[in-house]
Each structure stands twice: as structure tokens, then as C-alpha cells.
VOBADO-272044 format. One record per residue (C-alpha): residue number from 1; residue in one letter; x, y, z. Coordinates in nm, 3 decimals, decimal comma, padded with zeros to 5 digits, always signed. Last residue first. Layout:
% residues N
<num:NUM residuo:a px:X py:Y pz:Z>
...
% end
This chain:
% residues 198
<num:198 residuo:x px:-03,049 py:-05,096 pz:-13,003>
<num:197 residuo:x px:-03,078 py:-04,736 pz:-12,901>
<num:196 residuo:x px:-03,273 py:-04,808 pz:-12,591>
<num:195 residuo:x px:-03,018 py:-05,065 pz:-12,485>
<num:194 residuo:x px:-02,735 py:-04,806 pz:-12,494>
<num:193 residuo:x px:-02,941 py:-04,554 pz:-12,287>
<num:192 residuo:x px:-03,029 py:-04,825 pz:-12,035>
<num:191 residuo:x px:-02,661 py:-04,924 pz:-12,010>
<num:190 residuo:x px:-02,552 py:-04,569 pz:-11,952>
<num:189 residuo:x px:-02,805 py:-04,518 pz:-11,676>
<num:188 residuo:x px:-02,706 py:-04,845 pz:-11,511>
<num:187 residuo:x px:-02,336 py:-04,744 pz:-11,526>
<num:186 residuo:x px:-02,412 py:-04,411 pz:-11,379>
<num:185 residuo:x px:-02,609 py:-04,562 pz:-11,092>
<num:184 residuo:x px:-02,343 py:-04,828 pz:-11,031>
<num:183 residuo:x px:-02,071 py:-04,565 pz:-11,009>
<num:182 residuo:x px:-02,273 py:-04,358 pz:-10,753>
<num:181 residuo:x px:-02,337 py:-04,676 pz:-10,540>
<num:180 residuo:x px:-01,962 py:-04,747 pz:-10,531>
<num:179 residuo:x px:-01,880 py:-04,388 pz:-10,443>
<num:178 residuo:x px:-02,099 py:-04,396 pz:-10,135>
<num:177 residuo:x px:-02,203 py:-04,080 pz:-09,949>
<num:176 residuo:x px:-02,394 py:-04,135 pz:-09,631>
<num:175 residuo:x px:-02,232 py:-03,874 pz:-09,409>
<num:174 residuo:x px:-01,988 py:-04,121 pz:-09,243>
<num:173 residuo:x px:-01,803 py:-04,172 pz:-09,572>
<num:172 residuo:x px:-01,780 py:-04,450 pz:-09,832>
<num:171 residuo:x px:-01,517 py:-04,437 pz:-10,099>
<num:170 residuo:x px:-01,242 py:-04,230 pz:-09,926>
<num:169 residuo:x px:-00,946 py:-04,314 pz:-10,146>
<num:168 residuo:x px:-00,616 py:-04,433 pz:-09,993>
<num:167 residuo:x px:-00,280 py:-04,273 pz:-10,081>
<num:166 residuo:x px:-00,159 py:-04,478 pz:-09,914>
<num:165 residuo:x px:+00,042 py:-04,562 pz:-09,611>
<num:164 residuo:x px:+00,296 py:-04,290 pz:-09,559>
<num:163 residuo:x px:+00,421 py:-04,465 pz:-09,246>
<num:162 residuo:x px:+00,275 py:-04,793 pz:-09,103>
<num:161 residuo:x px:+00,298 py:-04,988 pz:-08,780>
<num:160 residuo:x px:+00,119 py:-05,318 pz:-08,832>
<num:159 residuo:x px:-00,073 py:-05,523 pz:-08,574>
<num:158 residuo:x px:-00,194 py:-05,846 pz:-08,719>
<num:157 residuo:x px:-00,490 py:-06,071 pz:-08,641>
<num:156 residuo:x px:-00,422 py:-06,421 pz:-08,784>
<num:155 residuo:x px:-00,538 py:-06,511 pz:-09,131>
<num:154 residuo:x px:-00,190 py:-06,624 pz:-09,232>
<num:153 residuo:x px:-00,190 py:-06,816 pz:-09,005>
<num:152 residuo:x px:-00,499 py:-06,912 pz:-08,810>
<num:151 residuo:x px:-00,286 py:-07,071 pz:-08,537>
<num:150 residuo:x px:-00,129 py:-06,724 pz:-08,479>
<num:149 residuo:x px:-00,445 py:-06,611 pz:-08,301>
<num:148 residuo:x px:-00,294 py:-06,272 pz:-08,217>
<num:147 residuo:x px:+00,005 py:-06,099 pz:-08,375>
<num:146 residuo:x px:+00,219 py:-05,800 pz:-08,274>
<num:145 residuo:x px:+00,437 py:-05,517 pz:-08,398>
<num:144 residuo:x px:+00,483 py:-05,601 pz:-08,762>
<num:143 residuo:x px:+00,701 py:-05,313 pz:-08,875>
<num:142 residuo:x px:+00,747 py:-05,017 pz:-09,102>
<num:141 residuo:x px:+00,459 py:-05,107 pz:-09,340>
<num:140 residuo:x px:+00,475 py:-04,857 pz:-09,629>
<num:139 residuo:x px:+00,717 py:-05,072 pz:-09,828>
<num:138 residuo:x px:+00,461 py:-05,356 pz:-09,814>
<num:137 residuo:x px:+00,186 py:-05,132 pz:-09,940>
<num:136 residuo:x px:+00,391 py:-05,050 pz:-10,252>
<num:135 residuo:x px:+00,450 py:-05,408 pz:-10,341>
<num:134 residuo:x px:+00,091 py:-05,491 pz:-10,261>
<num:133 residuo:x px:-00,053 py:-05,237 pz:-10,505>
<num:132 residuo:x px:-00,226 py:-05,473 pz:-10,737>
<num:131 residuo:x px:-00,567 py:-05,360 pz:-10,640>
<num:130 residuo:x px:-00,600 py:-04,992 pz:-10,544>
<num:129 residuo:x px:-00,677 py:-04,920 pz:-10,182>
<num:128 residuo:x px:-01,027 py:-04,815 pz:-10,102>
<num:127 residuo:x px:-01,093 py:-04,639 pz:-09,765>
<num:126 residuo:x px:-01,427 py:-04,710 pz:-09,594>
<num:125 residuo:x px:-01,540 py:-04,470 pz:-09,330>
<num:124 residuo:x px:-01,703 py:-04,458 pz:-08,986>
<num:123 residuo:x px:-01,977 py:-04,275 pz:-08,810>
<num:122 residuo:x px:-02,170 py:-04,557 pz:-08,643>
<num:121 residuo:x px:-02,491 py:-04,533 pz:-08,842>
<num:120 residuo:x px:-02,326 py:-04,427 pz:-09,168>
<num:119 residuo:x px:-02,052 py:-04,695 pz:-09,142>
<num:118 residuo:x px:-02,309 py:-04,954 pz:-09,043>
<num:117 residuo:x px:-02,509 py:-04,864 pz:-09,354>
<num:116 residuo:x px:-02,220 py:-04,951 pz:-09,579>
<num:115 residuo:x px:-02,171 py:-05,279 pz:-09,402>
<num:114 residuo:x px:-02,532 py:-05,382 pz:-09,455>
<num:113 residuo:x px:-02,558 py:-05,256 pz:-09,810>
<num:112 residuo:x px:-02,249 py:-05,428 pz:-09,945>
<num:111 residuo:x px:-01,893 py:-05,309 pz:-09,899>
<num:110 residuo:x px:-01,630 py:-05,179 pz:-10,129>
<num:109 residuo:x px:-01,413 py:-05,348 pz:-10,388>
<num:108 residuo:x px:-01,073 py:-05,342 pz:-10,212>
<num:107 residuo:x px:-00,984 py:-05,288 pz:-09,854>
<num:106 residuo:x px:-00,946 py:-05,048 pz:-09,568>
<num:105 residuo:x px:-01,213 py:-05,041 pz:-09,299>
<num:104 residuo:x px:-01,234 py:-04,742 pz:-09,062>
<num:103 residuo:x px:-01,377 py:-04,672 pz:-08,720>
<num:102 residuo:x px:-01,314 py:-04,987 pz:-08,512>
<num:101 residuo:x px:-01,463 py:-04,945 pz:-08,166>
<num:100 residuo:x px:-01,479 py:-05,302 pz:-08,048>
<num:99 residuo:x px:-01,848 py:-05,403 pz:-08,021>
<num:98 residuo:x px:-02,020 py:-05,145 pz:-08,233>
<num:97 residuo:x px:-01,752 py:-05,098 pz:-08,497>
<num:96 residuo:x px:-01,628 py:-05,454 pz:-08,544>
<num:95 residuo:x px:-01,975 py:-05,586 pz:-08,507>
<num:94 residuo:x px:-02,111 py:-05,349 pz:-08,775>
<num:93 residuo:x px:-01,846 py:-05,448 pz:-09,022>
<num:92 residuo:x px:-01,871 py:-05,829 pz:-08,974>
<num:91 residuo:x px:-02,142 py:-05,884 pz:-09,243>
<num:90 residuo:x px:-01,930 py:-05,711 pz:-09,509>
<num:89 residuo:x px:-01,651 py:-05,966 pz:-09,495>
<num:88 residuo:x px:-01,682 py:-06,093 pz:-09,856>
<num:87 residuo:x px:-01,748 py:-05,735 pz:-09,950>
<num:86 residuo:x px:-01,396 py:-05,649 pz:-09,856>
<num:85 residuo:x px:-01,179 py:-05,796 pz:-10,136>
<num:84 residuo:x px:-00,820 py:-05,851 pz:-10,017>
<num:83 residuo:x px:-00,521 py:-05,620 pz:-09,950>
<num:82 residuo:x px:-00,154 py:-05,695 pz:-09,989>
<num:81 residuo:x px:+00,132 py:-05,733 pz:-09,745>
<num:80 residuo:x px:+00,419 py:-05,913 pz:-09,910>
<num:79 residuo:x px:+00,732 py:-06,028 pz:-09,728>
<num:78 residuo:x px:+00,707 py:-05,867 pz:-09,389>
<num:77 residuo:x px:+00,906 py:-05,984 pz:-09,097>
<num:76 residuo:x px:+00,772 py:-06,187 pz:-08,810>
<num:75 residuo:x px:+00,874 py:-06,233 pz:-08,450>
<num:74 residuo:x px:+00,948 py:-06,564 pz:-08,286>
<num:73 residuo:x px:+01,316 py:-06,492 pz:-08,213>
<num:72 residuo:x px:+01,421 py:-06,724 pz:-08,493>
<num:71 residuo:x px:+01,228 py:-06,528 pz:-08,750>
<num:70 residuo:x px:+00,887 py:-06,602 pz:-08,907>
<num:69 residuo:x px:+00,850 py:-06,484 pz:-09,267>
<num:68 residuo:x px:+00,535 py:-06,305 pz:-09,380>
<num:67 residuo:x px:+00,290 py:-06,298 pz:-09,667>
<num:66 residuo:x px:-00,012 py:-06,107 pz:-09,540>
<num:65 residuo:x px:-00,376 py:-06,205 pz:-09,498>
<num:64 residuo:x px:-00,540 py:-05,872 pz:-09,549>
<num:63 residuo:x px:-00,857 py:-05,665 pz:-09,493>
<num:62 residuo:x px:-00,717 py:-05,365 pz:-09,310>
<num:61 residuo:x px:-00,889 py:-05,252 pz:-08,992>
<num:60 residuo:x px:-00,837 py:-04,893 pz:-08,868>
<num:59 residuo:x px:-00,876 py:-04,833 pz:-08,499>
<num:58 residuo:x px:-01,068 py:-04,565 pz:-08,315>
<num:57 residuo:x px:-01,090 py:-04,799 pz:-08,009>
<num:56 residuo:x px:-00,920 py:-05,114 pz:-08,114>
<num:55 residuo:x px:-00,625 py:-05,106 pz:-07,881>
<num:54 residuo:x px:-00,850 py:-05,167 pz:-07,572>
<num:53 residuo:x px:-00,952 py:-05,510 pz:-07,708>
<num:52 residuo:x px:-00,597 py:-05,644 pz:-07,796>
<num:51 residuo:x px:-00,457 py:-05,703 pz:-07,442>
<num:50 residuo:x px:-00,771 py:-05,891 pz:-07,346>
<num:49 residuo:x px:-00,743 py:-06,143 pz:-07,627>
<num:48 residuo:x px:-01,058 py:-06,131 pz:-07,836>
<num:47 residuo:x px:-01,342 py:-06,353 pz:-07,724>
<num:46 residuo:x px:-01,438 py:-06,660 pz:-07,925>
<num:45 residuo:x px:-01,801 py:-06,638 pz:-08,030>
<num:44 residuo:x px:-01,774 py:-06,901 pz:-08,306>
<num:43 residuo:x px:-01,960 py:-06,684 pz:-08,560>
<num:42 residuo:x px:-01,831 py:-06,340 pz:-08,447>
<num:41 residuo:x px:-01,474 py:-06,384 pz:-08,334>
<num:40 residuo:x px:-01,388 py:-06,711 pz:-08,508>
<num:39 residuo:x px:-01,551 py:-06,597 pz:-08,826>
<num:38 residuo:x px:-01,364 py:-06,271 pz:-08,803>
<num:37 residuo:x px:-01,031 py:-06,445 pz:-08,756>
<num:36 residuo:x px:-01,089 py:-06,669 pz:-09,051>
<num:35 residuo:x px:-01,232 py:-06,416 pz:-09,291>
<num:34 residuo:x px:-00,952 py:-06,153 pz:-09,258>
<num:33 residuo:x px:-00,816 py:-05,891 pz:-09,019>
<num:32 residuo:x px:-00,500 py:-05,677 pz:-09,025>
<num:31 residuo:x px:-00,478 py:-05,399 pz:-08,764>
<num:30 residuo:x px:-00,351 py:-05,046 pz:-08,824>
<num:29 residuo:x px:-00,110 py:-04,846 pz:-08,623>
<num:28 residuo:x px:+00,053 py:-04,507 pz:-08,698>
<num:27 residuo:x px:+00,070 py:-04,307 pz:-09,021>
<num:26 residuo:x px:-00,187 py:-04,283 pz:-09,285>
<num:25 residuo:x px:-00,223 py:-04,102 pz:-09,616>
<num:24 residuo:x px:-00,582 py:-04,011 pz:-09,708>
<num:23 residuo:x px:-00,767 py:-03,911 pz:-10,026>
<num:22 residuo:x px:-01,095 py:-03,726 pz:-10,059>
<num:21 residuo:x px:-01,337 py:-03,849 pz:-10,318>
<num:20 residuo:x px:-01,612 py:-03,939 pz:-10,067>
<num:19 residuo:x px:-01,592 py:-03,697 pz:-09,773>
<num:18 residuo:x px:-01,365 py:-03,685 pz:-09,466>
<num:17 residuo:x px:-01,400 py:-03,406 pz:-09,195>
<num:16 residuo:x px:-01,626 py:-03,621 pz:-08,971>
<num:15 residuo:x px:-01,371 py:-03,905 pz:-08,953>
<num:14 residuo:x px:-01,083 py:-03,707 pz:-08,820>
<num:13 residuo:x px:-01,308 py:-03,510 pz:-08,586>
<num:12 residuo:x px:-01,435 py:-03,834 pz:-08,433>
<num:11 residuo:x px:-01,078 py:-03,939 pz:-08,368>
<num:10 residuo:x px:-00,854 py:-04,183 pz:-08,557>
<num:9 residuo:x px:-00,611 py:-04,439 pz:-08,427>
<num:8 residuo:x px:-00,417 py:-04,380 pz:-08,640>
<num:7 residuo:x px:-00,246 py:-04,065 pz:-08,757>
<num:6 residuo:x px:-00,392 py:-03,880 pz:-09,049>
<num:5 residuo:x px:-00,253 py:-03,697 pz:-09,356>
<num:4 residuo:x px:-00,545 py:-03,553 pz:-09,537>
<num:3 residuo:x px:-00,600 py:-03,482 pz:-09,912>
<num:2 residuo:x px:-00,893 py:-03,277 pz:-10,024>
<num:1 residuo:x px:-01,171 py:-03,309 pz:-10,286>
% end
């Protein structure tokens, strides 16, 4: 296992060197997405704003609906930027990657089979952030640089500039390794052994 410090957006080389169990610290730009904006994009077929689309090539998407405060000048300051459970948004993973060029998802709890396979097919990764770490995450967000679909607040699309964001755990890699599947296999084996002894 290795630790990498990467700058977003990521390159093919960045992704290819990562394997399950590695850790990553991020600098650069990440985009906050959540159920409401993904439903609007994929289920309701509302196009992304034109100024946002080119920014998503190689991008990192963070599953979040942040706590923020709107300032008098119309910008936002951070209050609490935590991460939400990813598998609820699993079905949007392939579309984010195929249609818009997103390369990495950051969230909690992993992805289901469909989203995990999209990462393998399209050469992406899933980074796990530990639950309960919103206070730390918030300090690692330097600024909220932009917002789209503000009417969905707090499930708008957010542009965050981060520094020292992490450490994040590579839990699904582009090579087909999946830590969540590995843990389930071990748990199933242990359960079977326990049941056989009863």
C-alpha cells in the first residue's frame, strides 16, 4: 500500500497507479453532488450549465449536501461539509463518467454492482472517507468557488477548492479490486464457520 498526493482534476496516469488499500490526499478542485441534482440531470434530462460541463473532465465528485451560509455578496461560506452514503446514488455513476468525464467518486459506504462495474469499465476509482469526519473535511475546504442549480439548496452542484483533503482510502480501483466485496467475502466465510459450529 502506498500514499499519493494528487492534484485534481486527475489524469489517466493518476488513476492507473492507484490500487485498493492505497491512501490519497487531494489538492485542487472537487465537485459536490447529491441525489436531487443527479435526479434532475439524469432522470429529468435537464442539461448541465454550459460553463460547468468542460470543468468535469477528470473531475472528482464528492457525495455531499453541505451546510453553508450565504453572504451579502451572494457567495457562500462553509459551515459543515460532510459526506453522505454513496450507494443511494450508485445508478448515476456510469452517466457521470461516460457523459461528463468524472473519474473519481468520494463518499461513504461504497457502490453497488452497477457503479462498481462502471469504475472498472471506464477506468475510475472510488475513495472512501470515514464517517463522522465532517469537522475535519470542512477545514480542508479552502473555498466554495461556485454553485449551480442553487434552487436545489443544499443539494445544488458545488465547486470546492481543497487542500490536504483526506486521507482518503482507495476502496474500488480501476483494475477491478473492490475492498467492500473483499470484506463481505470474509464476513460470509466467518459466518458460515460460526454457524457450522452451532
